[in-house]
ZADOMAR-933533 format. One line per field, with one value per residue: residue in one letter; z, y, x of N, C-alpha, C in turn; residue number from 1. Coordinates in nm, 3 decimals. Layout:
BEGIN
code = c(A, ...)
n.z = c(Z, ...)
n.y = c(Y, ...)
n.x = c(X, ...)
ca.z = c(Z, ...)
ca.y = c(Y, ...)
ca.x = c(X, ...)
c.z = c(Z, ...)
c.y = c(Y, ...)
c.x = c(X, ...)
pos = c(NUM, ...)
% end
This chain:
BEGIN
code = c(A, R, L, G, E, Q, R, A, Q, L, L, E, T, K, L, S, A, L, D, E, D, L, N, A, I, D, D, R, L, E, R, S, L, R, L, F, K, Q, L, V, A, M, V, P, L, T, R, Q, G, R, T, R, T, V, Q, Y, A, S, A, A, R, E, R, L, K, E, L, Y, M, S, E, Q, R, L, T, C, Y, K, D, V, L, E, L, D, L, A, I, E, Y, E, L, G, G, H, T, T, F, S, S, H, E)
n.z = c(0.000, 0.070, -0.137, -0.346, -0.258, -0.272, -0.546, -0.639, -0.533, -0.676, -0.934, -0.898, -0.858, -1.108, -1.269, -1.177, -1.257, -1.534, -1.573, -1.523, -1.733, -1.953, -1.917, -1.958, -2.227, -2.342, -2.298, -2.458, -2.705, -2.740, -2.755, -2.984, -3.179, -3.178, -3.273, -3.528, -3.648, -3.648, -3.819, -4.057, -4.110, -4.177, -4.422, -4.593, -4.761, -4.921, -5.130, -4.998, -4.736, -4.756, -4.814, -4.580, -4.395, -4.484, -4.436, -4.153, -4.083, -4.178, -4.013, -3.767, -3.808, -3.824, -3.564, -3.426, -3.511, -3.399, -3.123, -3.090, -3.146, -2.936, -2.723, -2.770, -2.742, -2.471, -2.350, -2.416, -2.280, -2.022, -1.996, -2.001, -1.767, -1.577, -1.598, -1.519, -1.255, -1.152, -1.166, -0.991, -0.750, -0.731, -0.707, -0.471, -0.292, -0.234, -0.226, -0.298, -0.544, -0.761, -1.059, -1.268, -1.412)
n.y = c(-0.120, 0.120, 0.167, 0.219, 0.462, 0.624, 0.616, 0.738, 0.991, 1.069, 1.076, 1.284, 1.497, 1.503, 1.567, 1.824, 1.960, 1.929, 2.082, 2.338, 2.354, 2.341, 2.576, 2.766, 2.712, 2.782, 3.059, 3.132, 3.048, 3.227, 3.474, 3.429, 3.388, 3.637, 3.797, 3.680, 3.747, 4.025, 4.058, 3.955, 4.143, 4.365, 4.603, 4.649, 4.906, 4.884, 4.657, 4.509, 4.532, 4.394, 4.137, 4.075, 4.082, 3.867, 3.661, 3.675, 3.625, 3.364, 3.231, 3.277, 3.137, 2.873, 2.847, 2.863, 2.623, 2.434, 2.489, 2.432, 2.157, 2.066, 2.138, 1.971, 1.719, 1.723, 1.754, 1.513, 1.336, 1.422, 1.348, 1.069, 1.028, 1.124, 0.935, 0.711, 0.786, 0.796, 0.526, 0.427, 0.542, 0.419, 0.149, 0.163, 0.228, 0.489, 0.794, 1.050, 1.171, 1.432, 1.592, 1.746, 2.014)
n.x = c(0.083, 0.198, 0.378, 0.202, 0.096, 0.323, 0.368, 0.134, 0.172, 0.399, 0.290, 0.105, 0.283, 0.414, 0.195, 0.134, 0.364, 0.335, 0.105, 0.209, 0.396, 0.223, 0.075, 0.277, 0.338, 0.093, 0.094, 0.315, 0.216, 0.001, 0.141, 0.300, 0.104, -0.020, 0.195, 0.226, -0.021, 0.002, 0.220, 0.115, -0.078, 0.069, 0.178, 0.433, 0.621, 0.845, 1.033, 1.229, 1.139, 0.895, 0.992, 1.134, 0.924, 0.768, 0.951, 0.978, 0.713, 0.685, 0.868, 0.744, 0.508, 0.606, 0.705, 0.465, 0.346, 0.523, 0.494, 0.223, 0.219, 0.379, 0.216, -0.005, 0.114, 0.197, -0.053, -0.175, -0.003, -0.054, -0.323, -0.299, -0.146, -0.330, -0.534, -0.390, -0.333, -0.592, -0.660, -0.469, -0.553, -0.800, -0.730, -0.590, -0.782, -0.835, -1.020, -0.982, -0.919, -0.844, -0.897, -0.653, -0.716)
ca.z = c(0.000, 0.077, -0.271, -0.420, -0.214, -0.328, -0.689, -0.657, -0.503, -0.791, -1.043, -0.867, -0.883, -1.253, -1.324, -1.144, -1.347, -1.667, -1.574, -1.536, -1.869, -2.045, -1.901, -2.024, -2.371, -2.379, -2.305, -2.577, -2.822, -2.754, -2.803, -3.122, -3.265, -3.187, -3.362, -3.662, -3.698, -3.674, -3.939, -4.173, -4.135, -4.221, -4.566, -4.613, -4.887, -5.002, -5.160, -4.888, -4.621, -4.780, -4.802, -4.437, -4.330, -4.520, -4.364, -4.012, -4.071, -4.195, -3.890, -3.662, -3.837, -3.784, -3.418, -3.384, -3.533, -3.298, -2.993, -3.090, -3.136, -2.798, -2.636, -2.791, -2.685, -2.325, -2.312, -2.426, -2.170, -1.900, -1.992, -1.963, -1.625, -1.497, -1.596, -1.436, -1.117, -1.113, -1.144, -0.869, -0.637, -0.725, -0.655, -0.333, -0.207, -0.206, -0.292, -0.305, -0.672, -0.822, -1.191, -1.286, -1.533)
ca.y = c(0.000, 0.236, 0.188, 0.283, 0.602, 0.693, 0.628, 0.839, 1.120, 1.099, 1.114, 1.418, 1.591, 1.514, 1.638, 1.967, 2.011, 1.937, 2.199, 2.456, 2.354, 2.374, 2.719, 2.839, 2.697, 2.863, 3.199, 3.146, 3.038, 3.354, 3.577, 3.398, 3.411, 3.783, 3.843, 3.635, 3.829, 4.159, 4.051, 3.934, 4.267, 4.470, 4.626, 4.727, 4.979, 4.847, 4.514, 4.450, 4.525, 4.284, 4.011, 4.051, 4.053, 3.729, 3.572, 3.675, 3.558, 3.220, 3.182, 3.278, 3.026, 2.749, 2.846, 2.829, 2.478, 2.360, 2.508, 2.360, 2.014, 2.044, 2.146, 1.850, 1.607, 1.733, 1.730, 1.368, 1.277, 1.456, 1.263, 0.933, 1.031, 1.139, 0.803, 0.626, 0.827, 0.753, 0.381, 0.409, 0.573, 0.316, 0.027, 0.186, 0.256, 0.632, 0.858, 1.193, 1.208, 1.553, 1.610, 1.867, 2.082)
ca.x = c(0.000, 0.288, 0.432, 0.096, 0.088, 0.438, 0.345, 0.030, 0.234, 0.484, 0.202, 0.053, 0.393, 0.431, 0.080, 0.150, 0.469, 0.275, 0.016, 0.295, 0.449, 0.114, 0.045, 0.385, 0.320, -0.023, 0.138, 0.399, 0.128, -0.071, 0.234, 0.340, -0.011, -0.035, 0.300, 0.195, -0.132, 0.054, 0.304, 0.029, -0.151, 0.161, 0.191, 0.555, 0.624, 0.961, 1.048, 1.308, 1.049, 0.802, 1.068, 1.160, 0.797, 0.733, 1.044, 0.940, 0.582, 0.709, 0.932, 0.642, 0.415, 0.675, 0.708, 0.329, 0.327, 0.601, 0.431, 0.096, 0.250, 0.425, 0.098, -0.085, 0.189, 0.188, -0.192, -0.195, 0.072, -0.127, -0.443, -0.256, -0.109, -0.452, -0.599, -0.304, -0.353, -0.727, -0.651, -0.389, -0.641, -0.904, -0.668, -0.548, -0.898, -0.845, -1.133, -0.953, -0.859, -0.898, -0.839, -0.572, -0.763)
c.z = c(0.000, -0.060, -0.360, -0.385, -0.271, -0.478, -0.718, -0.633, -0.619, -0.910, -1.022, -0.896, -1.032, -1.317, -1.295, -1.234, -1.490, -1.678, -1.592, -1.677, -1.970, -2.036, -1.972, -2.176, -2.419, -2.392, -2.430, -2.705, -2.846, -2.809, -2.948, -3.218, -3.284, -3.284, -3.506, -3.723, -3.732, -3.802, -4.066, -4.210, -4.188, -4.373, -4.587, -4.752, -4.977, -5.023, -5.047, -4.763, -4.635, -4.762, -4.656, -4.362, -4.359, -4.446, -4.216, -3.991, -4.086, -4.071, -3.776, -3.682, -3.796, -3.632, -3.363, -3.400, -3.427, -3.160, -2.983, -3.075, -2.995, -2.702, -2.648, -2.728, -2.532, -2.275, -2.314, -2.309, -2.037, -1.885, -1.948, -1.815, -1.535, -1.487, -1.507, -1.288, -1.067, -1.084, -1.014, -0.746, -0.620, -0.665, -0.508, -0.239, -0.169, -0.279, -0.313, -0.433, -0.724, -0.953, -1.198, -1.414, -1.541)
c.y = c(0.125, 0.270, 0.259, 0.430, 0.683, 0.716, 0.735, 0.978, 1.164, 1.144, 1.253, 1.525, 1.612, 1.591, 1.788, 2.031, 2.025, 2.056, 2.328, 2.467, 2.394, 2.521, 2.805, 2.831, 2.779, 3.010, 3.223, 3.136, 3.169, 3.463, 3.554, 3.423, 3.561, 3.841, 3.805, 3.720, 3.970, 4.161, 4.036, 4.063, 4.380, 4.479, 4.713, 4.791, 4.937, 4.696, 4.444, 4.434, 4.411, 4.149, 3.977, 4.014, 3.911, 3.630, 3.562, 3.603, 3.407, 3.160, 3.176, 3.164, 2.893, 2.736, 2.810, 2.680, 2.397, 2.370, 2.430, 2.209, 1.980, 2.045, 2.019, 1.728, 1.607, 1.708, 1.581, 1.297, 1.301, 1.368, 1.121, 0.928, 1.044, 1.006, 0.706, 0.658, 0.783, 0.603, 0.353, 0.435, 0.467, 0.187, 0.042, 0.218, 0.402, 0.689, 1.007, 1.233, 1.334, 1.576, 1.744, 1.935, 2.219)
c.x = c(0.086, 0.346, 0.329, 0.081, 0.203, 0.420, 0.240, 0.087, 0.324, 0.401, 0.144, 0.159, 0.414, 0.317, 0.088, 0.254, 0.415, 0.181, 0.097, 0.350, 0.342, 0.075, 0.150, 0.371, 0.201, 0.015, 0.222, 0.317, 0.054, 0.019, 0.272, 0.225, -0.035, 0.069, 0.269, 0.083, -0.086, 0.138, 0.219, -0.044, -0.062, 0.163, 0.315, 0.558, 0.740, 0.965, 1.124, 1.222, 0.949, 0.871, 1.093, 1.032, 0.754, 0.822, 1.006, 0.808, 0.599, 0.772, 0.830, 0.543, 0.477, 0.680, 0.570, 0.303, 0.398, 0.537, 0.301, 0.120, 0.299, 0.307, 0.014, -0.018, 0.179, 0.046, -0.224, -0.126, 0.000, -0.252, -0.408, -0.221, -0.232, -0.527, -0.521, -0.325, -0.492, -0.729, -0.576, -0.475, -0.749, -0.849, -0.630, -0.662, -0.911, -0.965, -1.107, -0.884, -0.926, -0.824, -0.764, -0.613, -0.704)
pos = c(1, 2, 3, 4, 5, 6, 7, 8, 9, 10, 11, 12, 13, 14, 15, 16, 17, 18, 19, 20, 21, 22, 23, 24, 25, 26, 27, 28, 29, 30, 31, 32, 33, 34, 35, 36, 37, 38, 39, 40, 41, 42, 43, 44, 45, 46, 47, 48, 49, 50, 51, 52, 53, 54, 55, 56, 57, 58, 59, 60, 61, 62, 63, 64, 65, 66, 67, 68, 69, 70, 71, 72, 73, 74, 75, 76, 77, 78, 79, 80, 81, 82, 83, 84, 85, 86, 87, 88, 89, 90, 91, 92, 93, 94, 95, 96, 97, 98, 99, 100, 101)
% end
């Protein structure tokens, strides 16, 4: 029973860390999306300005893709850990499981 409690505690710790990571990624996603929208709305007057704007917008779009994929991967991992923790509590007879939303 003690091993189950330790495992549940470890899962809780990992879930808390995942929540922090997901919050940080959400903030970065918001900032990157805001930058991308601003770049897309820009209308530079010179050819060089247009080229740079397109380059920056492309880099921002790639960053958005990477952040979104990271967020999806961590969300999936979090779902698995939450299910694992729920099973651990069920097997250990605990009733104090609270989902980390």
